Structures are given as C-alpha cells and as structure tokens.
C-alpha positions as CSV (number, residue, x, y, z in Angstrom):
1,M,89.8,68.0,95.6
2,T,93.5,67.4,95.3
3,Q,93.9,71.2,95.9
4,N,93.4,70.5,99.7
5,L,95.4,67.3,100.0
6,Y,98.1,69.2,101.9
7,F,98.1,72.4,104.0
8,F,101.0,73.8,102.0
9,T,102.5,73.3,98.6
10,V,106.1,74.6,98.6
11,L,106.5,75.6,95.0
12,T,110.0,75.9,93.5
13,P,110.4,76.9,89.9
14,T,114.0,76.1,88.8
15,Y,116.3,76.3,85.9
16,N,119.8,74.9,86.0
17,R,120.1,75.3,89.8
18,A,121.0,71.8,90.8
19,H,123.9,73.3,92.8
20,T,121.6,75.3,95.0
21,L,118.6,73.1,95.3
22,E,120.2,71.0,98.0
23,R,120.0,73.8,100.5
24,V,116.3,74.2,99.7
25,Y,115.8,70.5,100.2
26,Q,117.7,70.4,103.5
27,S,115.7,73.4,104.9
28,L,112.5,71.5,104.1
29,C,113.8,68.4,105.8
30,E,114.3,70.5,109.0
31,Q,110.7,71.8,109.0
32,Q,108.8,71.2,112.3
33,F,105.5,71.3,110.3
34,K,105.0,68.2,108.2
35,D,101.7,68.8,106.3
36,F,103.2,69.9,103.0
37,E,104.5,68.8,99.6
38,W,107.4,70.1,97.6
39,L,106.5,70.8,94.0
40,V,109.5,71.4,91.7
41,I,108.7,72.9,88.3
42,D,111.8,72.4,86.1
43,D,111.8,75.0,83.4
44,G,113.9,72.9,80.9
45,S,117.1,72.4,83.0
46,T,120.0,70.8,81.2
47,D,122.0,70.1,84.4
48,N,121.5,67.1,86.8
49,T,118.4,68.6,88.4
50,R,116.2,65.6,87.5
51,N,118.7,63.1,89.0
52,K,119.0,65.0,92.2
53,I,115.2,65.3,92.7
54,E,114.7,61.6,91.9
55,T,117.4,60.7,94.5
56,W,115.7,62.7,97.1
57,Q,112.3,61.3,96.3
58,G,113.5,57.9,97.4
59,D,114.1,58.8,101.1
60,S,112.5,62.2,101.6
61,P,110.4,62.6,104.8
62,F,107.8,64.6,102.7
63,P,106.3,64.0,99.3
64,I,108.2,65.5,96.3
65,R,106.6,66.0,92.9
66,Y,108.8,66.9,89.9
67,V,107.3,68.4,86.8
68,W,109.5,69.2,83.7
69,Q,108.5,71.6,81.0
70,P,110.4,73.0,78.0
71,N,112.3,76.2,78.8
72,Q,109.9,79.1,78.8
73,H,110.3,81.5,81.7
74,K,110.0,81.5,85.5
75,K,106.6,83.2,85.3
76,T,105.3,80.3,83.1
77,A,106.8,77.7,85.5
78,F,105.1,79.5,88.4
79,N,101.7,79.4,86.6
80,T,102.3,75.7,86.0
81,G,103.0,75.2,89.7
82,V,99.8,77.0,90.7
83,K,97.8,74.7,88.4
84,E,99.5,71.6,89.7
85,A,99.5,72.5,93.5
86,W,97.7,70.2,95.9
87,G,98.1,72.4,98.9
88,R,95.5,74.9,100.3
89,L,98.3,77.5,100.5
90,I,101.4,78.0,98.3
91,V,104.8,78.9,99.6
92,A,106.8,80.1,96.6
93,L,110.4,79.3,97.5
94,D,113.1,80.2,95.1
95,S,115.6,77.5,94.1
96,D,118.5,79.2,96.0
97,D,116.8,80.3,99.2
98,T,115.8,78.5,102.5
99,L,113.1,78.5,105.2
100,L,113.8,78.7,108.9
101,P,113.0,75.4,110.7
102,N,109.8,76.9,112.2
103,S,108.7,78.8,109.1
104,L,105.9,76.6,107.9
105,Q,104.6,76.1,111.5
106,S,104.6,79.9,112.0
107,M,102.8,80.6,108.7
108,A,100.2,77.9,109.5
109,D,99.6,79.4,113.0
110,V,99.1,82.9,111.6
111,W,96.7,81.6,108.9
112,R,94.7,79.7,111.4
113,G,94.4,82.9,113.4
114,I,92.3,84.5,110.7
115,P,88.6,83.9,111.4
116,N,87.3,81.1,109.1
117,D,84.4,83.2,107.8
118,L,86.9,85.9,106.7
119,K,89.6,83.7,105.1
120,S,88.1,83.9,101.6
121,G,88.9,87.6,101.6
122,Y,92.7,87.0,102.3
123,I,95.3,86.3,99.7
124,A,98.4,85.8,101.9
125,V,100.3,85.7,105.2
126,T,103.4,87.8,104.7
127,G,106.4,88.1,106.9
128,L,110.1,89.1,106.7
129,C,113.2,87.9,105.0
130,A,116.7,87.8,106.6
131,R,120.1,87.6,105.1
132,P,122.4,84.6,106.0
133,D,123.9,86.8,108.7
134,G,120.5,87.3,110.3
135,S,120.0,90.9,109.4
136,I,116.5,91.9,108.2
137,V,116.0,92.7,104.5
138,G,114.2,96.0,104.1
139,D,111.7,97.5,106.6
140,R,109.8,95.9,109.4
141,F,106.0,96.4,109.4
142,P,104.8,99.3,111.6
143,E,102.9,96.9,113.9
144,E,103.4,93.3,114.8
145,V,100.2,92.2,113.1
146,M,98.4,94.2,110.4
147,D,95.6,93.4,108.0
148,M,95.5,95.4,104.7
149,T,96.1,95.1,101.0
150,S,99.7,95.0,99.8
151,L,99.1,98.3,98.0
152,D,98.2,100.0,101.2
153,M,101.2,98.5,103.0
154,N,103.5,99.8,100.2
155,F,102.1,103.2,99.6
156,K,100.4,104.2,102.9
157,C,102.9,102.6,105.3
158,H,105.9,103.1,103.0
159,V,107.2,99.6,103.8
160,K,110.0,98.6,101.4
161,G,112.2,95.6,100.8
162,E,111.9,91.8,100.1
163,K,109.0,90.1,102.0
164,F,107.9,86.5,102.0
165,G,105.0,84.2,103.0
166,C,102.3,82.0,101.8
167,L,99.4,82.6,99.3
168,Q,95.9,81.1,99.0
169,T,96.0,78.7,96.0
170,Q,92.4,79.2,94.9
171,V,92.9,83.0,94.6
172,L,96.2,82.6,92.7
173,K,94.5,80.5,90.1
174,H,92.5,83.6,89.0
175,F,95.6,85.8,88.7
176,P,98.2,84.1,86.5
177,F,101.3,85.8,85.3
178,P,100.8,87.1,81.7
179,E,102.5,84.6,79.4
180,D,102.0,86.7,76.2
181,I,104.6,89.2,77.5
182,D,108.1,88.1,76.5
183,G,110.6,87.6,79.3
184,F,110.6,89.0,82.9
185,V,107.4,90.2,84.5
186,P,107.7,91.6,88.0
187,E,105.9,89.6,90.7
188,S,104.4,92.8,92.1
189,M,102.4,93.2,89.0
190,V,100.3,90.1,90.1
191,W,100.3,91.1,93.8
192,R,99.0,94.6,92.9
193,A,96.2,93.2,90.7
194,I,95.1,91.0,93.6
195,A,95.2,93.9,96.0
196,R,93.2,96.1,93.7
197,D,90.6,93.3,93.7
198,G,90.3,93.9,97.5
199,Y,92.1,90.8,98.9
200,L,93.8,91.4,102.2
201,T,97.1,90.2,103.5
202,R,98.0,89.5,107.1
203,F,101.4,91.1,107.7
204,V,103.5,89.9,110.6
205,N,107.0,90.8,111.9
206,K,108.2,87.2,111.8
207,V,111.2,86.0,109.7
208,F,110.2,83.2,107.3
209,R,112.9,83.1,104.7
210,T,116.7,83.3,104.4
211,Y,117.3,85.4,101.3
212,Y,120.5,84.8,99.2
213,E,121.4,87.6,96.9
214,S,121.7,86.3,93.3
215,D,123.7,87.7,90.4
216,D,120.5,88.5,88.4
217,S,118.9,90.4,91.2
218,L,116.9,93.6,90.2
219,S,118.3,95.5,93.2
220,N,120.6,97.3,90.8
221,E,118.3,98.9,88.2
222,G,121.2,100.1,86.2
223,V,122.8,99.1,83.0
224,V,122.3,95.3,83.4
225,S,118.6,95.6,84.3
226,G,118.1,98.2,81.6
227,E,119.2,95.8,79.0
228,K,117.9,92.5,80.4
229,H,114.7,93.4,82.2
230,A,113.7,96.7,80.5
231,L,110.3,95.5,79.4
232,G,109.4,94.2,82.9
233,I,110.5,97.4,84.6
234,L,108.6,99.4,82.0
235,L,105.4,97.4,82.7
236,L,105.7,98.0,86.4
237,A,106.2,101.7,85.9
238,R,103.2,101.8,83.6
239,D,101.1,99.9,86.2
240,T,102.1,102.5,88.8
241,V,101.1,105.6,86.9
242,V,98.0,104.1,85.3
243,N,96.5,101.6,87.7
244,C,97.7,102.8,91.1
245,L,96.7,106.4,91.0
246,P,94.2,106.2,93.9
247,W,97.3,105.9,96.1
248,F,99.1,108.9,94.6
249,R,98.4,111.2,97.5
250,F,100.3,108.9,99.9
251,Q,103.6,108.8,98.0
252,P,103.6,111.3,95.1
253,M,107.4,111.1,94.7
254,S,107.2,107.4,94.1
255,F,104.8,108.0,91.2
256,L,107.0,110.8,89.8
257,M,110.0,108.4,89.8
258,A,107.8,105.7,88.2
259,A,106.9,108.2,85.5
260,A,110.6,108.8,84.9
261,R,111.4,105.1,84.7
262,Y,108.6,104.7,82.1
263,T,110.6,107.0,79.8
264,R,114.0,105.6,80.8
265,F,113.2,101.9,80.1
266,R,111.0,102.6,77.0
267,M,114.1,104.2,75.5
268,H,116.2,101.2,76.4
269,L,113.7,99.0,74.5
270,Q,113.6,101.4,71.5
271,R,117.4,101.5,71.3
272,A,117.5,97.7,71.3
273,G,115.0,97.6,68.5
274,K,112.5,95.6,70.5
275,P,108.8,96.0,69.7
276,L,106.6,97.6,72.4
277,P,103.5,95.5,73.2
278,P,100.2,97.3,73.6
279,A,100.3,96.6,77.3
280,V,102.9,99.4,77.8
281,E,100.8,102.1,76.3
282,L,99.6,104.8,78.7
283,Q,95.9,105.3,79.5
284,G,94.2,108.4,81.1
285,N,95.2,112.0,81.2
286,M,96.9,111.9,84.6
287,S,99.3,109.2,83.6
288,R,100.3,111.1,80.5
289,V,100.8,114.3,82.5
290,L,103.1,112.5,85.0
291,V,105.2,111.0,82.2
292,S,105.4,114.3,80.3
293,L,106.4,116.1,83.5
294,M,109.2,113.7,84.3
295,Y,110.4,113.1,80.7
296,P,113.6,115.1,81.2
297,V,114.5,113.1,84.3
298,G,113.8,109.8,82.5
299,W,115.9,111.0,79.5
300,A,118.8,111.9,81.8
301,L,118.6,108.5,83.6
302,Y,118.7,106.8,80.3
303,L,121.8,108.7,79.2
304,R,123.5,107.9,82.5
305,D,122.8,104.2,81.8
306,R,124.4,104.5,78.4
307,R,127.5,106.3,79.8
308,R,128.0,103.6,82.4
309,H,127.6,101.0,79.7
310,A,130.2,102.7,77.6
C-alpha cells in the first residue's frame, strides 16, 4: 500500500504563504532522518506558491508532492492531505513553522520504542514547541515519558500550551475534520474524539517544532476571535460541556468557563445574523445546568467584547 511507502508524510496545508514556505523547506532539507515525503496541499493560493514548489521539486533531497485544490478551508486541505499521504505517520507542519534538525529522527525513535503489538492503540507521539528564542511554549509534561490519552493529559495533568508531534495515518483516516461546518473548526475537536475512542499518545519532553506566532492566532480570544472564529470556539465549548463530562471532576473550573464561552460566542453569532448549525445544540441535563449557571458570566464577557470593539 502507498500508505507505507515512507515512514513520515510531512503534511503542509497552505494558502498564500509562499513568503514563509521557504523556511519550512529549508528545515526539511536539514533533517537527519531521510525516510519522508513532503506533501503540500495548496488550498487555492493566488501567489507564486506553485512556482516555488516546482522549483524545489527539481533539486530537493527528498520527494515533494504538490496538490492544488479550490479554496475551501485549512480543515478541508488537511483532510485531503490525510487521504493523499503515503507515510505511515503524518507530521502536520504549518506553512510558517519549522522543525529542529533532529525532529524527525527523534519522533521515529520514540515511535519505535512503543512495542509493536501495542502500536495500533496509539494515535501519536507528542512533544514540545519552542519559540524562535528557544523558550518553551506552554507547560512541560509532568514526566519525561508518559502514555495516556490527550484528554487525560489536558484535564488530569492540567498541561496547557501548544504541542506538536506525529500521528498515525491509518487512525486519522477514520477521524476527518467536519467539512459541513463553515469556517474554522478547532483541531482539538478531532484530537478529543480520537482520545474518547481510547487511543493513547506517547508524550515526551522533547522539542520538535519551532513555533512562529501568526496574526490570526487564537491565543487572544477577544474581539477578533469573537467575530472571525466564533463558531469554532462555540463548537469547542459545546464539546467540553457535552462530550467531556467524565473529566469534570479533575478541572471543574475549566468546564464552568467553557459553559460561559458557550453563551459568549453564541451571542456573537446571533448578533452577526449567522445561522446556528444543529451541531452546537446542547445535549443532556448536566450541560444545560452548566450553561445556565454561567449564563451571566458569558453575557458579561460578550458585552466586554462589544465595548472593546466599539
């Protein structure tokens, strides 16, 4: 099967990022580990992305595949990449970030350290991200090597911040991003669904990725995100209070704040006159109780967003 033609597929969805793709390419040229392909999914770019890729294809030390599609969204480009990937594991590398020279080798070594008879139960190897100055983004993991689901790592161990690694292609094929939802859908929606299905991640305190902050980052969930990414943030809040309740006892405050965000970003959508898809509706008594309890907080946060906008 072509799926196992390479150890890794480095998957880069891109849209009008020709000016940053070169640093991605250079970081791949510096990799010590050579058993990989670079798969670029162009989501309808109108800049010179195609020309750059075709130039690199001529003298690259690794295979480069370029797939163009009409502009849809990053989540659709990612789904296309998973379908097209020829690697056993996928490294989803954004079009403006870079890998450390030993990143693919380190990820391969960690993956090989998982017993072969257990690998089918793992979705990922996940490590750390660093800023260009070398400082770690977010928290380190409590131990050097830990095997658990991403939900357990988040809610039981309280680990926050951007993380990065590789994912098993065959598992990803069963958990595509929903393409019937318009616009942004948080990646954690997919990772959570995989975790609820019981798949483990091997977490390691190794830096794999250099993370460059972008202008459209969701780190500021204020006015810009409220208008541009309201539906995605609402979906994530709903997923927390509906589908993640078994973890409530580990971090009740996180669930209360998710309930407040549910009201906050639902109001942003309603004010913009955007239709609410059925996927945002609450289910179960506990989720409704949490949202009702935190309704005043959500309303206050929404009003704060409007004042900042004004």
